[in-house]
N, C-alpha and C positions, 0 to 999 in steps of 0.2 A: 288400733292399740292406743290407749289413753291413760292418763294418770289423774286421779282425784286426790288432791292433797287436803286432808282435814287437819287444820290447826285448832287445837283445843287448849285454851289458855289456862295456866295455873293448875295442872293436874300432874301429880307425882305418884309414885308407888310408895305408900306409907305402911306403918305398923297396923296390925289387925287389933284395933281397940275401939273404945266408944267414941273417941274423937275423930274417927275415920268414917265418913258417911258411906263409903263403899262396903263397910261391914254391917251396916244397919238396915239395908234393904237389898232386894234382889235386882240386879241389873243385867239383863240378858246380853245386851250388846257389849258391855265392858267385859263381862265374863267370857263371851265368845272370843273377844279380842285376845284374852289371856289364855286361850285354849281350854275354856270351861273350868278355869281355876279361879280362885278368889283374886280380885283385883287389888293385891297388896304385895308387900315385899316378899311374902312367902311363895308367890308364884314363880315357877321355873321358867327360864327362857326356853323358847321352842323354835325350831327351824324345820320346816317341812316343805315339800313341793308346793309352790304358790302361796306359802304362808310363813310369816315370821313374827315373833313377839320377843322383844328384848328390852332391857333397861339401857338408857343412854344418859351420859353425864351432861348436866346443864351448868356446872360450876366453871368449867373451862380454865382451870388452873389459876383463878383469880380469887383473892380473899373476899369474904362478904357474901351476903345472900344474893342469889341470882335475881335479876330484875328484867322487866318486860322489854324495855328499849334495846338493851344489849342482847338479851336472849333471842328475841324475835329477829334481830338483824343477823345474828349468827345462824339461826334456823333458815332464814330466807336467802342467805348469801354464801354460806359455808365459810365465812370469815370470823375470826375471833374478835368480835367487837369489844368485848370486855377488856381483853389484853391490849387492844389498840389505844384505849383511853385510860387504862390502868385501874379500872373499877367497873362494877356493875352499875347500870344506870337505867332509870325508867320513870314513868311509863312510856314517855315519848323518846324517840331516838335523839341521842346527843349529837351536837353539831359535828363532832369529830368522826362520827361513824355514818353520817348521812350519805357521804359519797359511795359507800358500799351499796346502799339501797338504791341510789340514783343511777349507778353505773355497772354494778356487778350482781344484780339480783337474779333470782330464779327466773323471773319474767323476761329480763333482758337476755339471759342465756338461752331461754327457750325460743325467743323470737330470732336470735342469731342462728338457731338451727332450722329456722323456717317453720316453727310450730305455732299453732294458734293457742293463745293462753288467755284466761280471763279470771276475774275475781268475782264470785257470785253474790257477795254481800251487797246490800243496798243501804243508802243513807238518806235520811229526811233532809228537807231544805235547811232546817236549823243547824244541822251538822256542818253543811257547807258554809253557811254564814259565819259561824264561829271559827271554823278552821281557816277560812280566808282572812278574816279579821286579824287573827293572831298569827297567821302563817304557821300553824302548828298542826302537823299531820301525823297520824299513827304510822307505824312501820308498814303495815299492809297498804294503807292508802298512798303513802309516799312512794312506795315501790311500784304500785299500780300506775299512778300518775306519771312517774318517771319513765315508764316503759311505753308511754303513749297509749295506754289502755284506759278507756273511759270508766269512771266510777258510776255504779248504778244508782239510780234515783227512785223516787216514788213512782215514776212512770213505768220503770221496769218491773217493780213489784206488782203494780196493777195489771201489767201485761203477762204476769206469770213467768217472768224471765229472771227474777232475782229473789233473794231471801233477806228477811229482816233479821236483826241481831238475835232475837229470841226464838226465831224459826216460825212461830205460830202466827205472827202479825198482830197478836193481841195487844201488845204495848203500843203499837202504832195507832190502833183504833182508840184505846182507852185513855192513853196519856198524851198523845200527840194530835188527837182528833183528826186523823187521816182516814179517809173512807176506804178501808180495805177490810175484807172479811177475815175472820179467824180461820186458820187452817190447822190441821193436825201435823205432828212431827212426821208422820208417814207421807202426808201430802207434800211436805217440804222436801223430803228425801226424793220423792218422785220428780219434783220440779228440778232438783239438782241433777238427777240422772237424765232427764230430758235435755237439759242444757249441756250436759257432758257430751252428748252426741255431736255437738257443734265444735268441740275443742279437743286439742291434744292434752292440755293441762288445765284443770279447773281447781281453783283454791276456794276453800270455805273457812271462815274464822268464827269460833264460838268463844266469846270472852266472859260469859256470865258465870262460868265455873270459877274464874279468878275472883270475880266480884263476890260470889258466895263465900269463898274462902276468907276474904277480908272481913266479911260480916260476922263470921263465927256462928252463924245460925244454921242449925241442922235442918230445919224445915225448908229454909231457902235453898240450901245446898241440895237437899233431896229433890226439890221441885226442878231445879235446873238440870240436875243429873238425870232425872227420869225423862225429861223432855229430850235431852240429847241422846239418851240411851235408846229410846224408841226410834229416833232418827237414824242412829248408827246401826241398830239391828236391821232396819229396813234396807239400808244401803248394802250391808253385808249380804243379805239374802236376795236382793233384787238386781245387783249390778251385773252387767254382761261379762262374759268370760274373757273379753279382750281388755277389760279395764283393771288397772291396779289401784287399789286404795292404799294411801300412805297416811298414817295418822301419827302425830307427834305433838308434844307440848313444849313450852319454853322454860318452864320451871315448875316446881311443886308449890302447892298452896292448899287447895280444897281437901286434900287427903288428911289434913291435920287441923281440925277446927279448934284445937287447944291454943292456937296462936293466930293472931291476925296478920302475921307477916308471911312472906314466902318461906319455903323450906329448902333444906339442902338435899332433899331426896332426888334420886334419879327419876327420869321421866320415861313414859312408855313410848316405844317405837313399834308400831304395828303396821305390817304390810301384807296385803292380800290380793293375789292376782298373778299374772304371768311374769311381772317384774319384781316379785317379792324378794327374791334372793339377791338382787342388786345391793341390798342393804345388809348382807350377812356380816360384813366386817365393820359396820358402823359402831362407833364407840361414844360419840357425843352428838349433840344437836347440830354441830357443824357438818356432819356427814349426810344430812338429809338432802340438802340441795344438790350436792354432787351425785348422790344416788339417783335422784329424779332425772337429772340431766343425762346421766349415763343410760337410763332406761329409755328416755326420749330419743337419744342418739342411736341406741341399739335397734329401735324400731325402724330406723332408716336403712339399716343394713340387712334387715330380714326380707 
């Protein structure tokens, strides 16, 4: 029994209009996630055996637009990071909430249960150089480092053990001049599923949806969404029966290209597999980590 946690940045459930890229193309994975409904506010929440789709809150009772630093910290720790510092903050974690990521994260809690956890994203050398120089780490990388889990590098990508940010490795070859072949989203999904066999909990982050939302460019949004959609569709169809997929975002953004800011929209929570109904009572992004930990702990009692 294992959990694949798919964190997709900046995806909310928005209105069905021309500013919403989810209404301008067909996305099999996103539609399947919503129970073959349109991936908009019109979709009904669904709860079935081994399957759940619902809307969860990312505002957390704090005024202002949700931001990545506080939103991701809440998502990965179950703590109200925004309330802790009295505001939404991002894109990096505020100093006042870093202790949550360092001491109370999903990875820390999983390891306390004796579970094997890993973060499958990889980073090029230039990322490590800049992060160390500025001592500025994202929520996911700070959480991973603090749990004494090694961050993946170019070596792991070349060995087929990790994934690049855009999934296909294209940007690493074209823009970073790193000698890696381009792969398909489906091949990326297969790589994740292969690595999942080694762990009880495997996290993947896709941030390009948030980047597309800030750009307000429909073509860019469609490209990033289509890539992820193929990846997601393959995972849904090829995962083994003992694995539970958990997908959630930190705030809305790409679903409304009429604005370059984040949105107030609720975000999707999709769970698929034997642990899906652990999240039946989830109301906000703070309920994701507790649900995952409950599922990992439940596996010990079976």
